[in-house]
C-alpha atoms as an extended CHARMM CRD file, in Angstrom:
* protein
*
       274  EXT
         1         1  MET       CA             21.3000000000        0.6820000000       -5.9190000000  PROA      1               0.0000000000
         2         2  MET       CA             19.7350000000        4.0820000000       -5.1900000000  PROA      2               0.0000000000
         3         3  ASN       CA             21.9190000000        7.1120000000       -4.5840000000  PROA      3               0.0000000000
         4         4  TRP       CA             20.8860000000       10.5830000000       -3.4780000000  PROA      4               0.0000000000
         5         5  ASN       CA             22.2800000000       12.4400000000       -6.4800000000  PROA      5               0.0000000000
         6         6  ASP       CA             19.7020000000       10.5760000000       -8.5870000000  PROA      6               0.0000000000
         7         7  LEU       CA             16.9730000000       10.5560000000       -5.9270000000  PROA      7               0.0000000000
         8         8  LEU       CA             17.1030000000       14.3690000000       -5.7620000000  PROA      8               0.0000000000
         9         9  SER       CA             17.0740000000       14.7460000000       -9.5440000000  PROA      9               0.0000000000
        10        10  THR       CA             16.1890000000       18.2530000000      -10.7380000000  PROA      10              0.0000000000
        11        11  THR       CA             15.3330000000       17.0720000000      -14.2520000000  PROA      11              0.0000000000
        12        12  ARG       CA             11.7970000000       18.2230000000      -15.0590000000  PROA      12              0.0000000000
        13        13  THR       CA              8.9260000000       16.0560000000      -16.2580000000  PROA      13              0.0000000000
        14        14  ASN       CA              8.5440000000       18.0500000000      -19.4510000000  PROA      14              0.0000000000
        15        15  SER       CA             11.4300000000       17.8720000000      -21.8900000000  PROA      15              0.0000000000
        16        16  LYS       CA             11.5850000000       21.6640000000      -21.9730000000  PROA      16              0.0000000000
        17        17  ASN       CA             13.5350000000       22.8080000000      -18.9370000000  PROA      17              0.0000000000
        18        18  ARG       CA             12.8770000000       26.4130000000      -17.9590000000  PROA      18              0.0000000000
        19        19  PHE       CA             15.3130000000       29.2410000000      -18.6820000000  PROA      19              0.0000000000
        20        20  LYS       CA             17.0470000000       30.2500000000      -15.4760000000  PROA      20              0.0000000000
        21        21  SER       CA             18.2910000000       33.7840000000      -15.0140000000  PROA      21              0.0000000000
        22        22  SER       CA             21.7730000000       34.2700000000      -13.5920000000  PROA      22              0.0000000000
        23        23  ASN       CA             20.1170000000       36.3610000000      -10.8660000000  PROA      23              0.0000000000
        24        24  ASP       CA             17.8280000000       33.5030000000       -9.7580000000  PROA      24              0.0000000000
        25        25  ILE       CA             19.2640000000       32.1300000000       -6.5010000000  PROA      25              0.0000000000
        26        26  ARG       CA             16.4580000000       29.5980000000       -5.9240000000  PROA      26              0.0000000000
        27        27  ASN       CA             17.1870000000       25.8910000000       -6.1370000000  PROA      27              0.0000000000
        28        28  ALA       CA             14.9420000000       23.7000000000       -8.3180000000  PROA      28              0.0000000000
        29        29  PHE       CA             12.7050000000       22.6600000000       -5.4210000000  PROA      29              0.0000000000
        30        30  GLU       CA             12.1850000000       26.2180000000       -4.2150000000  PROA      30              0.0000000000
        31        31  ASN       CA             11.0390000000       26.9500000000       -7.7570000000  PROA      31              0.0000000000
        32        32  ASP       CA              8.6820000000       23.9480000000       -7.6100000000  PROA      32              0.0000000000
        33        33  TYR       CA              7.2710000000       25.2740000000       -4.3340000000  PROA      33              0.0000000000
        34        34  GLN       CA              6.4510000000       28.6650000000       -5.8120000000  PROA      34              0.0000000000
        35        35  ARG       CA              4.8710000000       27.1290000000       -8.9140000000  PROA      35              0.0000000000
        36        36  ILE       CA              2.5950000000       25.0670000000       -6.6740000000  PROA      36              0.0000000000
        37        37  ILE       CA              1.6390000000       27.9010000000       -4.3060000000  PROA      37              0.0000000000
        38        38  ILE       CA              0.4740000000       30.2330000000       -7.0790000000  PROA      38              0.0000000000
        39        39  SER       CA             -1.3760000000       27.5420000000       -9.0690000000  PROA      39              0.0000000000
        40        40  ALA       CA             -5.1410000000       27.3770000000       -9.4400000000  PROA      40              0.0000000000
        41        41  SER       CA             -4.9300000000       23.6240000000       -8.7940000000  PROA      41              0.0000000000
        42        42  PHE       CA             -3.5420000000       24.2960000000       -5.3140000000  PROA      42              0.0000000000
        43        43  ARG       CA             -6.1080000000       27.0190000000       -4.5340000000  PROA      43              0.0000000000
        44        44  ARG       CA             -8.9610000000       24.6480000000       -5.4070000000  PROA      44              0.0000000000
        45        45  LEU       CA             -8.1010000000       22.6370000000       -2.3050000000  PROA      45              0.0000000000
        46        46  GLN       CA             -9.7770000000       25.3450000000       -0.2330000000  PROA      46              0.0000000000
        47        47  ASP       CA            -13.1800000000       24.0590000000       -1.3900000000  PROA      47              0.0000000000
        48        48  LYS       CA            -12.5530000000       20.5040000000       -0.2030000000  PROA      48              0.0000000000
        49        49  THR       CA            -13.1230000000       19.9240000000        3.5050000000  PROA      49              0.0000000000
        50        50  GLN       CA            -10.7610000000       17.6500000000        5.3800000000  PROA      50              0.0000000000
        51        51  VAL       CA            -13.3150000000       15.7730000000        7.5070000000  PROA      51              0.0000000000
        52        52  PHE       CA            -16.6870000000       17.4860000000        7.9990000000  PROA      52              0.0000000000
        53        53  PRO       CA            -18.4780000000       18.6700000000        4.8090000000  PROA      53              0.0000000000
        54        54  LEU       CA            -21.1160000000       21.4200000000        4.9010000000  PROA      54              0.0000000000
        55        55  ASP       CA            -20.2110000000       22.5040000000        8.4210000000  PROA      55              0.0000000000
        56        56  LYS       CA            -21.9920000000       25.5120000000        9.9660000000  PROA      56              0.0000000000
        57        57  ASN       CA            -18.6840000000       26.8160000000       11.2600000000  PROA      57              0.0000000000
        58        58  ASP       CA            -16.4660000000       28.2000000000        8.4980000000  PROA      58              0.0000000000
        59        59  PHE       CA            -13.3620000000       27.9380000000       10.7020000000  PROA      59              0.0000000000
        60        60  ILE       CA            -12.5760000000       24.3390000000        9.8040000000  PROA      60              0.0000000000
        61        61  ARG       CA             -9.6860000000       22.5530000000        8.1830000000  PROA      61              0.0000000000
        62        62  THR       CA             -9.8350000000       22.1550000000        4.4380000000  PROA      62              0.0000000000
        63        63  ARG       CA             -7.5670000000       20.1460000000        2.1790000000  PROA      63              0.0000000000
        64        64  LEU       CA             -5.7290000000       23.4300000000        1.6320000000  PROA      64              0.0000000000
        65        65  THR       CA             -4.9250000000       24.0980000000        5.2850000000  PROA      65              0.0000000000
        66        66  HSD       CA             -4.1550000000       20.4080000000        5.8430000000  PROA      66              0.0000000000
        67        67  SER       CA             -1.7220000000       20.4270000000        2.9140000000  PROA      67              0.0000000000
        68        68  ILE       CA              0.0650000000       23.5010000000        4.2690000000  PROA      68              0.0000000000
        69        69  GLU       CA              0.4300000000       21.7930000000        7.6520000000  PROA      69              0.0000000000
        70        70  VAL       CA              1.7430000000       18.5830000000        6.0650000000  PROA      70              0.0000000000
        71        71  SER       CA              4.1940000000       20.6320000000        4.0070000000  PROA      71              0.0000000000
        72        72  GLN       CA              5.6540000000       22.2880000000        7.0850000000  PROA      72              0.0000000000
        73        73  ILE       CA              5.8830000000       19.0390000000        9.0790000000  PROA      73              0.0000000000
        74        74  ALA       CA              7.4660000000       17.2260000000        6.1120000000  PROA      74              0.0000000000
        75        75  LYS       CA              9.9910000000       20.0390000000        5.6680000000  PROA      75              0.0000000000
        76        76  SER       CA             11.0250000000       19.7460000000        9.3310000000  PROA      76              0.0000000000
        77        77  LEU       CA             11.2510000000       15.9530000000        9.1180000000  PROA      77              0.0000000000
        78        78  GLY       CA             13.4620000000       16.2580000000        6.0430000000  PROA      78              0.0000000000
        79        79  ALA       CA             15.8480000000       18.6000000000        7.8520000000  PROA      79              0.0000000000
        80        80  LYS       CA             15.9690000000       16.3760000000       10.9400000000  PROA      80              0.0000000000
        81        81  VAL       CA             16.4240000000       13.0770000000        9.0980000000  PROA      81              0.0000000000
        82        82  GLY       CA             18.9170000000       14.6280000000        6.6850000000  PROA      82              0.0000000000
        83        83  SER       CA             21.0090000000       15.9410000000        9.5690000000  PROA      83              0.0000000000
        84        84  ASP       CA             20.9470000000       12.5330000000       11.2500000000  PROA      84              0.0000000000
        85        85  ILE       CA             22.1010000000       10.8020000000        8.0440000000  PROA      85              0.0000000000
        86        86  VAL       CA             25.0830000000       13.1490000000        7.7570000000  PROA      86              0.0000000000
        87        87  GLU       CA             26.0120000000       13.1980000000       11.4510000000  PROA      87              0.0000000000
        88        88  ASN       CA             25.8280000000        9.4080000000       11.8040000000  PROA      88              0.0000000000
        89        89  LYS       CA             27.3830000000        8.7300000000        8.3830000000  PROA      89              0.0000000000
        90        90  ILE       CA             24.4600000000        6.4580000000        7.4490000000  PROA      90              0.0000000000
        91        91  ASP       CA             24.7150000000        6.9470000000        3.6750000000  PROA      91              0.0000000000
        92        92  SER       CA             27.8760000000        8.1690000000        1.9580000000  PROA      92              0.0000000000
        93        93  THR       CA             25.8860000000        9.4230000000       -1.0700000000  PROA      93              0.0000000000
        94        94  PHE       CA             23.9480000000       11.8470000000        1.1510000000  PROA      94              0.0000000000
        95        95  THR       CA             26.0030000000       14.9700000000        1.8290000000  PROA      95              0.0000000000
        96        96  GLU       CA             25.4830000000       18.0560000000        3.9590000000  PROA      96              0.0000000000
        97        97  SER       CA             24.3290000000       20.0030000000        0.9040000000  PROA      97              0.0000000000
        98        98  HSD       CA             21.4940000000       17.4910000000        0.4600000000  PROA      98              0.0000000000
        99        99  ILE       CA             19.8910000000       18.3810000000        3.8110000000  PROA      99              0.0000000000
       100       100  LYS       CA             18.2600000000       21.5890000000        2.5720000000  PROA      100             0.0000000000
       101       101  THR       CA             17.4540000000       20.0090000000       -0.7970000000  PROA      101             0.0000000000
       102       102  LEU       CA             15.5850000000       17.1230000000        0.8320000000  PROA      102             0.0000000000
       103       103  SER       CA             13.7740000000       19.5440000000        3.1380000000  PROA      103             0.0000000000
       104       104  ASP       CA             12.6810000000       21.7520000000        0.2100000000  PROA      104             0.0000000000
       105       105  LEU       CA             11.5950000000       18.6970000000       -1.7770000000  PROA      105             0.0000000000
       106       106  LEU       CA              9.3580000000       17.4870000000        1.0560000000  PROA      106             0.0000000000
       107       107  ALA       CA              7.8160000000       20.9360000000        1.4620000000  PROA      107             0.0000000000
       108       108  CYS       CA              6.6800000000       20.6880000000       -2.1800000000  PROA      108             0.0000000000
       109       109  ALA       CA              5.3820000000       17.1480000000       -1.8420000000  PROA      109             0.0000000000
       110       110  GLY       CA              3.3650000000       18.1230000000        1.2420000000  PROA      110             0.0000000000
       111       111  LEU       CA              1.5370000000       20.8150000000       -0.7150000000  PROA      111             0.0000000000
       112       112  LEU       CA              0.7450000000       18.4060000000       -3.5440000000  PROA      112             0.0000000000
       113       113  HSD       CA             -0.1120000000       15.1410000000       -1.8210000000  PROA      113             0.0000000000
       114       114  ASP       CA             -3.9210000000       15.6550000000       -1.6650000000  PROA      114             0.0000000000
       115       115  MET       CA             -4.3540000000       17.6190000000       -4.8890000000  PROA      115             0.0000000000
       116       116  GLY       CA             -5.8780000000       14.6510000000       -6.7330000000  PROA      116             0.0000000000
       117       117  ASN       CA             -8.5520000000       13.9120000000       -4.1400000000  PROA      117             0.0000000000
       118       118  PRO       CA            -12.1320000000       14.1730000000       -5.4670000000  PROA      118             0.0000000000
       119       119  PRO       CA            -14.8840000000       15.9440000000       -3.4770000000  PROA      119             0.0000000000
       120       120  PHE       CA            -15.7240000000       14.0840000000       -0.2290000000  PROA      120             0.0000000000
       121       121  GLY       CA            -12.2560000000       12.4790000000       -0.1440000000  PROA      121             0.0000000000
       122       122  HSD       CA            -12.2260000000        8.6840000000        0.1550000000  PROA      122             0.0000000000
       123       123  PHE       CA            -16.0310000000        8.5740000000       -0.0600000000  PROA      123             0.0000000000
       124       124  GLY       CA            -15.7050000000       10.3290000000       -3.4190000000  PROA      124             0.0000000000
       125       125  GLU       CA            -13.1970000000        7.7170000000       -4.5810000000  PROA      125             0.0000000000
       126       126  CYS       CA            -15.5840000000        4.9200000000       -3.5790000000  PROA      126             0.0000000000
       127       127  ALA       CA            -18.4660000000        6.5960000000       -5.4050000000  PROA      127             0.0000000000
       128       128  ILE       CA            -16.4280000000        6.7730000000       -8.6260000000  PROA      128             0.0000000000
       129       129  ARG       CA            -15.3730000000        3.1160000000       -8.3490000000  PROA      129             0.0000000000
       130       130  GLN       CA            -18.8920000000        1.9040000000       -7.6240000000  PROA      130             0.0000000000
       131       131  TRP       CA            -20.4180000000        3.9350000000      -10.4520000000  PROA      131             0.0000000000
       132       132  PHE       CA            -18.0480000000        2.4690000000      -13.0460000000  PROA      132             0.0000000000
       133       133  ALA       CA            -18.4450000000       -1.0460000000      -11.6400000000  PROA      133             0.0000000000
       134       134  GLN       CA            -22.1980000000       -0.7170000000      -12.2000000000  PROA      134             0.0000000000
       135       135  ASN       CA            -22.0400000000        1.0540000000      -15.5670000000  PROA      135             0.0000000000
       136       136  MET       CA            -18.9860000000       -0.2980000000      -17.4070000000  PROA      136             0.0000000000
       137       137  ASN       CA            -21.2590000000       -2.5600000000      -19.4650000000  PROA      137             0.0000000000
       138       138  LYS       CA            -23.7230000000        0.2440000000      -20.1800000000  PROA      138             0.0000000000
       139       139  ILE       CA            -21.5680000000        3.1640000000      -21.3650000000  PROA      139             0.0000000000
       140       140  GLN       CA            -21.3020000000        3.2230000000      -25.1610000000  PROA      140             0.0000000000
       141       141  PHE       CA            -18.2780000000        4.5020000000      -27.0850000000  PROA      141             0.0000000000
       142       142  ASP       CA            -18.0100000000        4.2100000000      -30.8650000000  PROA      142             0.0000000000
       143       143  GLY       CA            -20.6770000000        1.5160000000      -30.9330000000  PROA      143             0.0000000000
       144       144  SER       CA            -19.1970000000       -0.6580000000      -28.1720000000  PROA      144             0.0000000000
       145       145  THR       CA            -19.3570000000       -0.6630000000      -24.3980000000  PROA      145             0.0000000000
       146       146  LEU       CA            -16.3480000000        0.3980000000      -22.3150000000  PROA      146             0.0000000000
       147       147  LYS       CA            -16.0150000000       -3.2140000000      -21.2230000000  PROA      147             0.0000000000
       148       148  VAL       CA            -15.1550000000       -4.0630000000      -24.8270000000  PROA      148             0.0000000000
       149       149  THR       CA            -13.3320000000       -0.8810000000      -25.8470000000  PROA      149             0.0000000000
       150       150  LEU       CA            -10.9220000000       -0.5160000000      -22.9180000000  PROA      150             0.0000000000
       151       151  ASP       CA             -8.0450000000       -2.8790000000      -22.2140000000  PROA      151             0.0000000000
       152       152  THR       CA             -7.7420000000       -4.5870000000      -18.8240000000  PROA      152             0.0000000000
       153       153  GLN       CA             -5.5960000000       -1.9280000000      -17.1700000000  PROA      153             0.0000000000
       154       154  MET       CA             -7.8110000000        0.9160000000      -18.3670000000  PROA      154             0.0000000000
       155       155  GLN       CA            -10.8440000000       -0.8260000000      -16.8960000000  PROA      155             0.0000000000
       156       156  GLU       CA             -8.9860000000       -1.4180000000      -13.6290000000  PROA      156             0.0000000000
       157       157  ASP       CA             -8.0640000000        2.2920000000      -13.5540000000  PROA      157             0.0000000000
       158       158  PHE       CA            -11.7640000000        3.1080000000      -13.1540000000  PROA      158             0.0000000000
       159       159  LEU       CA            -12.4990000000        0.2470000000      -10.7750000000  PROA      159             0.0000000000
       160       160  HSD       CA             -9.5380000000        1.1750000000       -8.5290000000  PROA      160             0.0000000000
       161       161  PHE       CA             -9.7630000000        4.9590000000       -8.9990000000  PROA      161             0.0000000000
       162       162  ASP       CA             -7.5410000000        6.6740000000       -6.4450000000  PROA      162             0.0000000000
       163       163  GLY       CA             -6.5950000000       10.2520000000       -5.6280000000  PROA      163             0.0000000000
       164       164  ASN       CA             -2.9070000000        9.3190000000       -5.5000000000  PROA      164             0.0000000000
       165       165  ALA       CA             -2.9430000000        8.4360000000       -9.1880000000  PROA      165             0.0000000000
       166       166  GLN       CA             -5.0660000000       11.4760000000      -10.0220000000  PROA      166             0.0000000000
       167       167  VAL       CA             -2.5160000000       13.8990000000       -8.5440000000  PROA      167             0.0000000000
       168       168  ILE       CA              0.1850000000       12.4480000000      -10.8260000000  PROA      168             0.0000000000
       169       169  ARG       CA             -2.1160000000       12.9590000000      -13.8060000000  PROA      169             0.0000000000
       170       170  LEU       CA             -2.9940000000       16.4710000000      -12.6950000000  PROA      170             0.0000000000
       171       171  ILE       CA              0.5310000000       17.8100000000      -12.1980000000  PROA      171             0.0000000000
       172       172  THR       CA              2.0410000000       16.1120000000      -15.2740000000  PROA      172             0.0000000000
       173       173  LYS       CA             -0.8300000000       16.4550000000      -17.7480000000  PROA      173             0.0000000000
       174       174  LEU       CA             -3.9770000000       18.3860000000      -16.7810000000  PROA      174             0.0000000000
       175       175  HSD       CA             -2.6090000000       21.5240000000      -15.1420000000  PROA      175             0.0000000000
       176       176  GLN       CA             -1.5020000000       23.9660000000      -17.8290000000  PROA      176             0.0000000000
       177       177  LEU       CA              1.4180000000       26.0970000000      -16.6880000000  PROA      177             0.0000000000
       178       178  TYR       CA              1.3100000000       28.0580000000      -19.9230000000  PROA      178             0.0000000000
       179       179  GLU       CA              0.1590000000       27.4540000000      -23.5010000000  PROA      179             0.0000000000
       180       180  GLY       CA              1.8010000000       24.4620000000      -25.1080000000  PROA      180             0.0000000000
       181       181  MET       CA              3.0670000000       23.0210000000      -21.8130000000  PROA      181             0.0000000000
       182       182  GLN       CA              1.4750000000       20.0200000000      -20.1370000000  PROA      182             0.0000000000
       183       183  GLY       CA              1.4320000000       19.9110000000      -16.3690000000  PROA      183             0.0000000000
       184       184  MET       CA              3.3900000000       22.0470000000      -13.9140000000  PROA      184             0.0000000000
       185       185  ASN       CA              6.7170000000       20.7710000000      -15.2750000000  PROA      185             0.0000000000
       186       186  LEU       CA              7.9740000000       19.9830000000      -11.7830000000  PROA      186             0.0000000000
       187       187  THR       CA             11.1760000000       18.1150000000      -10.9710000000  PROA      187             0.0000000000
       188       188  CYS       CA             11.1910000000       14.3370000000      -11.2690000000  PROA      188             0.0000000000
       189       189  ALA       CA             12.1610000000       14.0260000000       -7.5920000000  PROA      189             0.0000000000
       190       190  THR       CA              9.1260000000       16.0300000000       -6.4450000000  PROA      190             0.0000000000
       191       191  VAL       CA              6.6950000000       13.9690000000       -8.5270000000  PROA      191             0.0000000000
       192       192  ASN       CA              8.3610000000       10.6650000000       -7.5860000000  PROA      192             0.0000000000
       193       193  THR       CA              7.9370000000       11.4270000000       -3.8750000000  PROA      193             0.0000000000
       194       194  LEU       CA              4.1550000000       11.4450000000       -4.4110000000  PROA      194             0.0000000000
       195       195  LEU       CA              4.1740000000        7.8810000000       -5.7790000000  PROA      195             0.0000000000
       196       196  LYS       CA              3.1800000000        6.0890000000       -2.5790000000  PROA      196             0.0000000000
       197       197  TYR       CA              2.1010000000        3.0430000000       -4.5960000000  PROA      197             0.0000000000
       198       198  PRO       CA              4.4990000000        2.5890000000       -7.5540000000  PROA      198             0.0000000000
       199       199  ILE       CA              2.3260000000        0.0520000000       -9.3870000000  PROA      199             0.0000000000
       200       200  PRO       CA             -0.4460000000        0.1330000000      -12.0360000000  PROA      200             0.0000000000
       201       201  SER       CA             -4.0570000000       -0.7010000000      -11.1740000000  PROA      201             0.0000000000
       202       202  SER       CA             -3.6860000000       -4.1790000000      -12.6840000000  PROA      202             0.0000000000
       203       203  GLU       CA             -1.2130000000       -5.1280000000       -9.9060000000  PROA      203             0.0000000000
       204       204  VAL       CA             -3.2740000000       -3.9910000000       -6.9070000000  PROA      204             0.0000000000
       205       205  ASN       CA             -3.3970000000       -6.7170000000       -4.2560000000  PROA      205             0.0000000000
       206       206  LYS       CA             -4.7940000000       -5.6310000000       -0.8930000000  PROA      206             0.0000000000
       207       207  GLU       CA             -3.8450000000       -8.9760000000        0.6550000000  PROA      207             0.0000000000
       208       208  ASP       CA             -0.1410000000       -8.5120000000       -0.0390000000  PROA      208             0.0000000000
       209       209  SER       CA              1.9540000000       -7.5830000000        3.0080000000  PROA      209             0.0000000000
       210       210  ASN       CA              3.9490000000       -5.0700000000        0.9600000000  PROA      210             0.0000000000
       211       211  VAL       CA              2.2370000000       -1.6860000000        1.3170000000  PROA      211             0.0000000000
       212       212  LYS       CA              3.0470000000       -0.6500000000       -2.2450000000  PROA      212             0.0000000000
       213       213  TYR       CA              0.4300000000       -3.1000000000       -3.5760000000  PROA      213             0.0000000000
       214       214  LYS       CA             -2.4600000000       -1.6920000000       -1.5420000000  PROA      214             0.0000000000
       215       215  LYS       CA             -3.5090000000        0.9120000000       -4.1270000000  PROA      215             0.0000000000
       216       216  MET       CA             -2.6890000000        2.0380000000       -7.6400000000  PROA      216             0.0000000000
       217       217  GLY       CA             -0.0780000000        4.7590000000       -8.1470000000  PROA      217             0.0000000000
       218       218  TYR       CA             -0.6430000000        5.8940000000      -11.7170000000  PROA      218             0.0000000000
       219       219  PHE       CA             -3.1380000000        5.5640000000      -14.5440000000  PROA      219             0.0000000000
       220       220  SER       CA             -2.4540000000        3.7640000000      -17.8050000000  PROA      220             0.0000000000
       221       221  ALA       CA             -2.2630000000        7.1600000000      -19.5340000000  PROA      221             0.0000000000
       222       222  GLU       CA              0.7240000000        8.1060000000      -17.3400000000  PROA      222             0.0000000000
       223       223  LYS       CA              2.6240000000        4.8330000000      -17.8200000000  PROA      223             0.0000000000
       224       224  ASP       CA              5.3880000000        6.4520000000      -19.8990000000  PROA      224             0.0000000000
       225       225  THR       CA              5.6090000000        9.3960000000      -17.4930000000  PROA      225             0.0000000000
       226       226  PHE       CA              5.9940000000        7.0000000000      -14.5580000000  PROA      226             0.0000000000
       227       227  LYS       CA              8.7450000000        5.1080000000      -16.3590000000  PROA      227             0.0000000000
       228       228  MET       CA             10.6500000000        8.2870000000      -17.2430000000  PROA      228             0.0000000000
       229       229  ILE       CA             10.4510000000        9.7100000000      -13.7160000000  PROA      229             0.0000000000
       230       230  THR       CA             11.4650000000        6.5200000000      -11.9040000000  PROA      230             0.0000000000
       231       231  GLN       CA             14.3350000000        5.8440000000      -14.2930000000  PROA      231             0.0000000000
       232       232  GLU       CA             15.5980000000        9.3840000000      -13.7780000000  PROA      232             0.0000000000
       233       233  THR       CA             15.5780000000        9.0250000000       -9.9860000000  PROA      233             0.0000000000
       234       234  GLY       CA             16.6520000000        5.3830000000       -9.9490000000  PROA      234             0.0000000000
       235       235  THR       CA             13.6810000000        4.2090000000       -7.8530000000  PROA      235             0.0000000000
       236       236  LEU       CA             12.2000000000        2.0650000000      -10.6530000000  PROA      236             0.0000000000
       237       237  ASN       CA              9.3410000000        0.0660000000       -9.0410000000  PROA      237             0.0000000000
       238       238  TYR       CA             10.2230000000        0.9780000000       -5.4560000000  PROA      238             0.0000000000
       239       239  ARG       CA              9.1520000000        3.8370000000       -3.2230000000  PROA      239             0.0000000000
       240       240  HSD       CA             11.2990000000        6.9600000000       -3.0880000000  PROA      240             0.0000000000
       241       241  PRO       CA             12.8440000000        7.2340000000        0.4280000000  PROA      241             0.0000000000
       242       242  ALA       CA             11.2890000000       10.6930000000        0.8530000000  PROA      242             0.0000000000
       243       243  THR       CA              7.8500000000        9.1300000000        0.3570000000  PROA      243             0.0000000000
       244       244  PHE       CA              8.0720000000        7.5220000000        3.7980000000  PROA      244             0.0000000000
       245       245  LEU       CA              8.7510000000       10.9240000000        5.3930000000  PROA      245             0.0000000000
       246       246  LEU       CA              5.8480000000       12.4720000000        3.4820000000  PROA      246             0.0000000000
       247       247  GLU       CA              3.5390000000        9.7100000000        4.7030000000  PROA      247             0.0000000000
       248       248  ALA       CA              4.7310000000       10.2270000000        8.2920000000  PROA      248             0.0000000000
       249       249  ALA       CA              4.0470000000       13.9740000000        8.0280000000  PROA      249             0.0000000000
       250       250  ASP       CA              0.5490000000       13.2790000000        6.6910000000  PROA      250             0.0000000000
       251       251  ASP       CA             -0.1720000000       10.8900000000        9.5720000000  PROA      251             0.0000000000
       252       252  ILE       CA              1.0890000000       13.3620000000       12.1850000000  PROA      252             0.0000000000
       253       253  SER       CA             -0.9910000000       16.1670000000       10.6980000000  PROA      253             0.0000000000
       254       254  TYR       CA             -4.3220000000       14.3700000000       10.3980000000  PROA      254             0.0000000000
       255       255  LEU       CA             -4.0280000000       12.6560000000       13.7840000000  PROA      255             0.0000000000
       256       256  LEU       CA             -3.5220000000       16.0230000000       15.4870000000  PROA      256             0.0000000000
       257       257  ALA       CA             -6.3580000000       17.4750000000       13.4030000000  PROA      257             0.0000000000
       258       258  ASP       CA             -8.6550000000       14.5930000000       14.3810000000  PROA      258             0.0000000000
       259       259  LEU       CA             -7.8900000000       15.2450000000       18.0370000000  PROA      259             0.0000000000
       260       260  GLU       CA             -8.6330000000       18.9480000000       17.6810000000  PROA      260             0.0000000000
       261       261  ASP       CA            -11.8300000000       18.3560000000       15.6780000000  PROA      261             0.0000000000
       262       262  GLY       CA            -12.9210000000       15.8080000000       18.2450000000  PROA      262             0.0000000000
       263       263  MET       CA            -12.6280000000       18.3940000000       20.9860000000  PROA      263             0.0000000000
       264       264  LYS       CA            -14.6460000000       20.9160000000       18.9700000000  PROA      264             0.0000000000
       265       265  LYS       CA            -17.3580000000       18.4100000000       18.0220000000  PROA      265             0.0000000000
       266       266  LYS       CA            -17.3990000000       17.1230000000       21.6180000000  PROA      266             0.0000000000
       267       267  PRO       CA            -17.5550000000       13.3530000000       21.0520000000  PROA      267             0.0000000000
       268       268  TYR       CA            -15.0110000000       13.2810000000       23.8670000000  PROA      268             0.0000000000
       269       269  LYS       CA            -13.5020000000       15.7990000000       26.2620000000  PROA      269             0.0000000000
       270       270  LEU       CA            -10.4010000000       16.2090000000       28.3760000000  PROA      270             0.0000000000
       271       271  ARG       CA            -10.6010000000       15.0570000000       31.9530000000  PROA      271             0.0000000000
       272       272  THR       CA             -8.5130000000       16.4810000000       34.7670000000  PROA      272             0.0000000000
       273       273  ILE       CA             -6.5930000000       13.7580000000       36.5650000000  PROA      273             0.0000000000
       274       274  THR       CA             -6.2290000000       14.3450000000       40.3000000000  PROA      274             0.0000000000
């Protein structure tokens, strides 16, 4: 049974929790937000276009501007839904103090949700999958091909490569906050909210009616990290409730962006109804 005290866990992914000054009035998620904003990993999103690559007009949405928009929409959704839960007494474990916490958490998740996307977005993911499907039997490592060297899940990681799994790897392993520290050392709740598909690549089943099986959520290398985070929050192999709000914010943002881009590119135009 999930409860919000666990779901909003401020335990950090690295065992070393930061020293907090007595003068620091920020909550853990406000601290996460600032770590993300000033990171090089976040700034790199400015070089990834949202829809149209190599456009002549430089006033276009990038993954950076899209992520900022999603962050703001998600923050508002968190405040609205949180208020409704309290006012309608939907969940006794969710208190009035959790409203701002949930809102701040979603603001962080909105900034992070596309950070693992390769260049050219979903086309880039497909290119990576296809390349490994064609070359798994050709690449040599220590005298053997990857097909022989890697276990089943590792092979499936390449064949089902996904930006959602890459962002988990990036913020828990690849991004170096400072020397000797792996990842951004964000809160478990923030990272868990990004796990739209809480399964390994070996369990992907696109035919399953449950959305969590549509894509992989983490690589084999992050298996222990996934286990630690989901045990800390109590979600285990289920989606974090905030994940649904993050996904809604993403949908709202890109649908509005598609409409605006469509008007600029003129595949359709508004018509006055008389």
